[in-house]
C-alpha positions in Angstrom: -21.6 19.3 -21.4 -25.0 20.1 -19.7 -26.4 18.9 -22.8 -24.9 15.2 -22.4 -28.2 13.7 -21.4 -30.1 15.7 -24.1 -27.9 14.2 -26.9 -27.8 11.0 -25.3 -31.4 10.5 -25.5 -32.1 11.9 -28.7 -29.3 8.9 -30.6 -30.8 6.3 -28.8 -33.8 5.7 -31.1 -31.8 6.3 -34.2 -29.4 3.9 -33.9 -27.8 1.4 -31.7 -24.3 2.0 -31.9 -24.6 5.8 -31.5 -25.1 5.6 -27.9 -21.7 4.2 -27.9 -20.2 7.5 -29.4 -22.9 9.9 -27.3 -21.5 8.2 -24.1 -17.5 8.2 -25.1 -18.5 11.8 -26.0 -20.1 12.7 -22.6 -16.9 10.7 -20.6 -14.1 12.8 -22.1 -16.2 16.2 -21.8 -16.7 15.2 -18.2 -13.3 14.8 -17.8 -12.4 18.1 -19.5 -14.7 19.6 -17.4 -13.2 18.3 -14.1 -9.4 19.5 -15.2 -10.5 22.6 -15.6 -12.2 22.5 -12.2 -9.2 22.2 -11.1 -7.4 24.8 -11.9 -10.5 27.5 -11.9 -12.4 28.5 -8.8 -14.4 29.9 -11.2 -16.1 26.2 -12.0 -16.6 25.3 -8.4 -20.1 27.0 -8.4 -21.4 23.8 -9.9 -20.7 21.5 -7.2 -23.0 22.5 -4.7 -26.1 20.7 -6.2 -27.6 17.8 -4.0 -27.7 14.5 -5.6 -31.7 14.7 -4.1 -32.5 15.2 -8.0 -31.7 11.9 -8.6 -34.6 11.0 -5.9 -34.9 7.6 -4.1 -35.9 5.5 -6.9 -32.8 6.9 -9.1 -30.1 6.1 -6.1 -31.6 3.0 -5.7 -31.8 2.4 -9.3 -27.9 3.7 -10.2 -26.8 1.3 -6.9 -28.6 -1.8 -8.4 -27.1 -1.0 -11.6 -23.4 -1.3 -10.4 -24.5 -4.0 -8.2 -25.5 -6.1 -11.4 -22.0 -5.0 -13.2 -20.2 -6.3 -10.0 -22.5 -9.7 -10.3 -21.4 -10.1 -13.5 -17.7 -9.6 -12.4 -18.3 -12.1 -9.9 -19.3 -14.7 -12.9 -15.8 -14.6 -14.1 -15.3 -16.9 -11.4 -16.6 -19.5 -12.8 -16.4 -18.8 -16.4 -14.4 -21.8 -18.7 -14.2 -19.3 -21.8 -12.2 -16.2 -20.2 -12.2 -14.1 -23.4 -16.1 -14.6 -23.7 -16.5 -13.6 -20.5 -14.4 -10.4 -20.8 -16.5 -9.4 -24.0 -19.4 -9.8 -21.8 -18.2 -7.4 -19.4 -17.0 -4.8 -21.9 -20.7 -5.1 -23.6 -22.6 -4.6 -20.0 -19.9 -1.9 -18.8 -22.8 1.1 -19.2 -24.3 -1.0 -16.0 -21.7 1.0 -14.7 -20.5 4.0 -16.7 -24.4 5.7 -17.2 -25.1 5.4 -13.3 -21.6 7.5 -13.3 -22.3 10.2 -15.4 -25.9 10.5 -14.0 -24.4 10.9 -10.7 -21.8 13.4 -11.9 -24.1 15.3 -14.0 -26.8 15.5 -11.4 -24.4 16.7 -8.9 -22.8 19.6 -10.9 -25.6 20.4 -12.8 -29.0 19.0 -11.4 -31.9 18.4 -13.4 -30.4 21.0 -16.4 -30.2 18.5 -19.3 -32.4 15.9 -17.9 -35.2 18.1 -18.7 -34.5 18.4 -22.3 -33.9 14.9 -22.7 -37.4 13.7 -22.9 -38.0 15.9 -25.8 -34.7 15.0 -27.1 -35.8 11.4 -27.1 -39.0 11.6 -28.9 -37.4 13.5 -31.8 -34.7 11.1 -32.3 -37.9 8.5 -32.5 -39.9 10.5 -34.9 -36.4 11.1 -37.4 -36.1 7.5 -36.9 -40.1 6.9 -38.1 -39.7 9.1 -41.1 -36.5 7.8 -41.6 -37.8 4.2 -42.2 -41.1 4.7 -43.8 -39.1 7.3 -46.4 -36.7 3.9 -46.9 -40.1 1.9 -47.6 -41.3 4.2 -50.1 -38.3 5.0 -51.6 -37.4 1.4 -52.2 -40.7 -0.2 -52.6 -40.3 -3.2 -50.8 -42.8 -4.7 -49.2 -40.6 -6.6 -46.9 -39.3 -3.0 -45.4 -43.1 -2.1 -44.3 -43.1 -4.8 -41.5 -41.2 -6.5 -38.8 -37.3 -6.4 -38.9 -37.5 -4.8 -42.4 -39.3 -1.7 -40.9 -36.9 -1.7 -37.8 -34.0 -1.2 -39.6 -31.1 -1.8 -37.3 -33.1 -2.5 -34.5 -34.8 -5.8 -33.1 -38.4 -4.4 -33.4 -38.9 -5.2 -29.6 -36.6 -2.2 -28.9 -38.2 0.0 -31.3 -42.0 -1.6 -29.9 -40.5 -0.3 -26.3 -39.6 3.2 -27.6 -42.7 4.1 -29.1 -44.7 2.8 -26.1 -43.1 5.1 -23.6 -43.0 8.1 -26.1 -47.0 7.9 -25.8 -46.6 8.0 -22.5 -44.3 11.2 -22.4 -46.6 13.1 -24.9 -49.3 14.7 -23.9 -53.4 15.6 -26.1 -52.8 19.4 -25.8 -51.7 19.5 -29.5 -53.7 18.0 -32.2 -49.9 17.3 -33.7 -49.1 15.3 -30.7 -52.5 13.5 -30.8 -51.6 12.6 -34.4 -48.3 11.4 -33.4 -49.7 9.4 -31.1 -51.9 7.6 -33.5 -49.5 6.7 -35.6 -47.0 5.1 -33.0 -49.8 2.6 -33.0 -49.8 1.6 -36.7 -46.0 1.9 -36.3 -45.9 -1.1 -33.6 -48.7 -3.0 -35.4 -46.4 -3.5 -38.6 -43.2 -4.2 -36.3 -44.9 -7.8 -36.2 -43.3 -8.1 -32.9 -45.8 -10.3 -30.3 -44.0 -8.6 -27.4 -44.2 -5.0 -28.4 -48.0 -5.7 -29.0 -48.8 -7.1 -25.8 -46.9 -3.9 -24.1 -48.4 -1.5 -26.0 -52.0 -3.0 -25.7 -51.6 -3.1 -21.8 -49.7 -0.2 -21.3 -51.7 2.1 -23.7 -55.2 0.6 -22.5 -54.2 1.1 -18.6 -53.3 4.8 -19.3 -56.5 5.3 -21.1 -58.0 4.2 -17.8 -56.1 5.9 -15.9 -56.9 9.3 -18.3 -60.5 8.8 -19.0 -62.0 11.2 -16.3 -59.1 13.9 -16.2 -58.5 14.1 -19.6 -61.1 13.0 -22.7 -59.0 13.9 -25.9 -55.7 11.7 -24.2 -58.5 8.8 -23.5 -59.6 8.8 -27.3 -56.1 9.5 -29.1 -54.4 6.1 -27.3 -58.4 4.2 -28.0 -57.3 5.5 -31.5 -53.8 4.0 -31.1 -55.1 0.9 -30.0 -57.2 0.7 -33.3 -54.9 1.5 -35.6 -52.3 -1.2 -33.8 -54.7 -3.6 -34.0 -55.4 -3.3 -37.3 -52.1 -2.9 -38.8 -50.6 -5.6 -36.7 -53.4 -7.4 -38.6 -52.0 -7.0 -42.1 -48.6 -7.4 -41.0 -49.0 -10.6 -38.9 -48.4 -13.1 -41.7 -48.9 -16.3 -39.6 -46.5 -15.7 -37.0 -49.2 -15.4 -34.4 -50.7 -19.2 -35.9 -47.3 -20.6 -35.5 -47.4 -19.2 -31.8 -50.9 -20.7 -31.3 -50.0 -24.2 -32.7 -46.7 -24.4 -30.9 -48.5 -23.7 -27.6 -51.6 -25.8 -27.9 -49.8 -28.6 -29.7 -46.1 -28.1 -28.8 -43.2 -28.4 -31.1 -42.0 -32.0 -32.4 -38.5 -31.6 -30.4 -37.7 -34.7 -30.7 -35.6 -34.0 -34.2 -32.9 -35.7 -35.5 -30.4 -34.8 -33.0 -27.1 -33.2 -35.3 -23.7 -35.0 -34.2 -22.4 -33.0 -31.2 -18.9 -33.5 -32.9 -20.4 -30.8 -35.2 -19.4 -27.3 -34.4 -23.4 -25.6 -33.9 -22.5 -23.0 -36.3 -22.2 -25.3 -39.0 -24.3 -24.3 -41.3 -25.1 -27.6 -42.7 -27.7 -28.2 -39.4 -30.9 -28.8 -41.2 -33.4 -26.4 -40.9 -37.1 -27.2 -39.5 -40.7 -26.2 -39.2 -40.1 -23.9 -36.4 -39.9 -20.0 -36.7 -39.1 -17.3 -34.1 -42.0 -18.1 -31.7 -41.0 -21.8 -31.4 -37.5 -20.9 -31.2 -38.2 -19.1 -28.3 -40.0 -21.8 -26.9 -36.5 -24.1 -27.2 -34.8 -21.4 -25.6 -36.9 -21.3 -22.6 -36.9 -25.2 -21.9 -33.2 -25.4 -22.6 -32.4 -22.4 -20.1 -34.7 -24.0 -17.4 -33.1 -27.6 -17.6 -30.1 -25.6 -17.0 -31.0 -23.6 -14.0 -32.5 -27.0 -12.4 -28.7 -28.3 -13.1 -26.4 -25.4 -12.4 -27.5 -23.2 -9.0 -25.0 -20.8 -9.0 -25.4 -20.4 -13.1 -23.0 -21.4 -15.6 -20.5 -18.2 -15.1 -20.9 -14.8 -17.5 -18.5 -16.6 -20.6 -20.4 -19.8 -20.5 -24.2 -19.0 -21.8 -24.5 -19.4 -25.6 -21.7 -23.2 -25.2 -24.0 -24.5 -22.6 -27.4 -23.7 -24.6 -26.0 -24.8 -27.5 -25.2 -28.0 -25.9 -28.4 -28.4 -24.6 -30.3 -27.8 -28.0 -28.4 -30.7 -29.1 -29.4 -33.0 -26.6 -33.4 -31.7 -26.9 -32.9 -32.0 -30.7 -33.8 -28.3 -30.6 -32.5 -27.8 -34.2 -33.8 -24.2 -34.9 -32.2 -22.7 -31.6 -29.0 -24.6 -32.1 -28.3 -23.3 -35.1 -29.3 -19.8 -34.4 -27.2 -20.4 -31.5 -29.8 -18.5 -29.4 -29.6 -17.1 -25.9 -32.4 -17.5 -23.7 -34.6 -14.8 -25.3 -35.8 -13.8 -21.5 -33.6 -11.2 -19.0 -34.3 -13.2 -16.4 -33.9 -16.5 -18.1 -30.6 -14.8 -19.3 -29.4 -13.9 -15.7 -30.9 -17.4 -14.0 -28.2 -19.5 -16.9 -25.7 -17.2 -15.8 -25.5 -16.4 -12.6 -28.3 -18.8 -11.0 -30.8 -18.4 -8.3 -28.6 -15.3 -6.9 -28.7 -13.7 -9.9 -32.3 -13.9 -10.4 -32.5 -12.6 -7.0 -30.3 -9.3 -7.2 -32.3 -8.7 -10.7 -35.4 -9.0 -9.0 -34.3 -6.5 -6.2 -32.9 -4.6 -8.6 -36.5 -4.0 -10.6 -38.9 -4.6 -8.3 -37.1 -2.4 -5.8 -37.1 0.9 -8.1 -40.7 -0.1 -8.9 -41.9 0.1 -5.1 -40.1 2.9 -4.5 -41.5 4.9 -8.3 -44.9 3.5 -6.8 -44.5 5.1 -3.1 -43.2 8.2 -4.7 -45.8 8.9 -7.1 -43.7 8.3 -10.2 -46.6 6.8 -12.5 -44.2 7.1 -15.6 -41.5 5.3 -14.3 -43.2 2.6 -12.9 -44.9 2.1 -16.6 -41.9 2.3 -17.9 -40.6 -0.3 -15.4 -43.7 -2.5 -16.4 -42.8 -2.1 -20.1 -39.2 -3.2 -19.3 -40.4 -6.3 -17.1 -43.0 -8.0 -19.7 -40.3 -7.0 -23.1 -37.8 -8.7 -20.5 -39.6 -11.9 -20.8 -39.1 -11.8 -24.3 -35.9 -10.8 -24.7 -32.5 -10.7 -23.1 -32.5 -6.7 -22.8 -29.5 -6.7 -21.0 -27.4 -8.9 -23.1 -26.3 -6.4 -25.9 -25.4 -3.0 -25.5 -28.5 -1.8 -27.8 -30.3 -3.1 -24.4 -28.3 -2.1 -21.3 -27.8 1.5 -22.4 -31.6 2.2 -22.9 -32.5 0.2 -20.0 -30.0 2.4 -17.3 -30.5 5.7 -19.0 -34.2 6.1 -19.6 -35.0 4.9 -15.9 -32.7 7.0 -14.6 -34.0 9.9 -16.7 -37.5 9.3 -15.8 -36.3 9.5 -12.2 -34.8 12.6 -12.3 -37.6 14.3 -14.3 -40.4 12.9 -12.3 -38.3 12.8 -8.6 -40.6 14.1 -5.9 -37.7 16.0 -4.5 -38.0 18.1 -7.6 -38.9 21.7 -5.5 -35.8 21.3 -3.3 -33.6 20.9 -6.3 -34.4 23.5 -9.2 -31.6 25.7 -9.5 
C-alpha cells in the first residue's frame, strides 16, 4: 500500500492507459487496508500522521482540483448532450480521486511512498525512451524517429512535459545523470512539438541561470541539453515551423467554401485544405474566442465539440472541422465550457498554488506549474485522462516532496 504513489509515478510516462489501472489498484488497496483497520487495532498506529505533509500548496491544489470537478458537474445543468457530459465527468474523475487518495496516503503514512515516487517517475521515463528508440531501430522506419512516431501512444506534448520535468528532478553529481539530461534534450528536439521546444528551452534556460554559481557542472549540462534540442529539433522540424510563421505573418485563408451544414461534421468527404496542426490550432483558438464572447456562462460540460464544429462550419475552418478539434488550450477549453467563472476558478487554482509554492520556496513545483501553464496554452490538458492524471498526481507529488513542513511530518 505504501508503494502506490511510486507505482503510479512509474507507469504515468510509460503508457497513458496504465495510470487508470494503477489508480484502480490504489483504490482497492486503500479500501482493503481500511477494512482491515476496522477489525485490527494494530493497524490504527498508521492513522496519526499530520496532513501537514501535503503542505499549504498541496492542500490548496487538492482543494482546487475537487472544486474543478464540482464545476464540471455544475456545467451539466446547461448541457444539451447529457451522455457526452456524463462521459466527460468519468474522464475527469481523477480530479476528485487523486486528491482523495493522496490525502488518505499522507494521513496514514506521511511522505513514505512519495519519497520514492520521483525515482520511479524517472525510471518509467527512461523505460519509455529506451522502448521508443529500440522500436525506431528495429523497424528502420524514418517516421519512428520524430513527432508522433517517436511519442508512440502519447501526444508529443506530454512526453515533452515529462522530459522537461525529469531534467529538473536530476542532479549533476553523477556522469550518468549528466548524460541522461543531454539525451533528454535530443529526444525533446526529435518530438518536433513546438510547445515542448518552447517550454524546455525556457525552463532549462532558467534553471541553468539559477545554478550557474552553485553548480557549474549542472549549468553546462543544461546548456548542452539545450544545444542538442536545437540541433535535433532542426533535423526533425520538416517544415512545421515554416507553416506556423506563414500562418502568423500572412494569415490562413479561412474563407474556404463552407461545407453544407446539413452534412455531419464527421463526414470524411469534407475536403482537405493546405493547413497543418499549427493553422488548425489557430482556427480552433479563433472559434473558441468567438464562442466565449457569445456564451459568458459557457456552453456546458458536454457541448464543447458540437458548438465548436458548428462555429468551424460558419468560419469555413475546414481543417479544424474535419479533425473535430477541441480548443487546444486548457484555458480556452474551460472558457468555452464554463465561461468566465470557469476561467476564474482555473486561474485561482493554478495561480494560487503557484503563489503559495513561490513563497514557500518550492522552486521545482513553481517550474512544473510554469511548464503546465505554457503547455496549457497549446493543449487542452484537462480534456483527456492522459492529461488529468499527471496534472493532479505530479503536482501533488512535488508538493509533498518539497513541503516546508517536512521536518515536522517525518516518521
